[in-house]
C-alpha positions, 0 to 999 in steps of 0.5 A: 120612364123605364128602369135602366141598368146602372153599373155597380161602380156607378151606384157606389160612387153615387152613394158616396157623392150624391149626399154631398152634392144635394147638401152643397148645391141647388138643382133646377131641372127643366124639360126632363119630360122630353128625355126619351126612353131607350138610347140617345146622345146627351150633348151638354155644354162644358163649363168646368172640370166639375161638369161630369159630376153635375151631369151625372147627378142630373142623369142619375136623378132621371134614372139614366146611367151616366156614360161619357166619352172620356179623354183617354188620358184620364183613363190612365190615372191610377185609381180613377181609370179603374173607376171609369172603366168599371163604370163603362165610360168610353175612352176617346183618343182625340186627334188620332185614328183611335177617335173613330173607334171611340165613336163606333163604341158610342154608336154601339152603346146607343144602339143598345139603349144606353145614353152616351154623353158627349160634350160637343166642345170637346173640352171646357170653354176657354171663353172669359165669360164662359160662353160655349165654344164651337162644337165638334161633330162627334155627338151629331155623328153618333146620333146620325149613325145610330138613328137615335135622338140627340138631346141638347142640355144647357147647364149653368152653375158649375163654373161658379164652384170651379172656374175653368182652368182653375184648381181652387173651388169657391 
């Protein structure tokens, strides 16, 4: 697998958080040999508010800089917004005309051999048993517009640490 550029902010966050994740969680990655070189769209299911951290760990463990379409309101949170912008995350303005601009930015990034993570559900599951909800079209649209692969990812476990729509981790 080729060496990819990882923004400095991402490397700092990885240095701080990765040891804790390795100590406190188990990982069982399967199918990583199917990850292509170059740009592509990663489409994981969304179970918990912790998902971006766990998917980022998966990506970094596989030499991929984590880049997400991130809800624009998160980008406005003091401190967190600066970290996300300097780590090259793409804000998405859901249910507005700005959403199309987010997809154009994602297509450009994928065409520049970056990997963009888009949660097809658009939010964490509302299903009481944590089953995926119906997907939206963004991930597929970016893959089709860029001509790059769409890689589905199934994860299970983050909801055991932080159940959807709760604030107290187990």
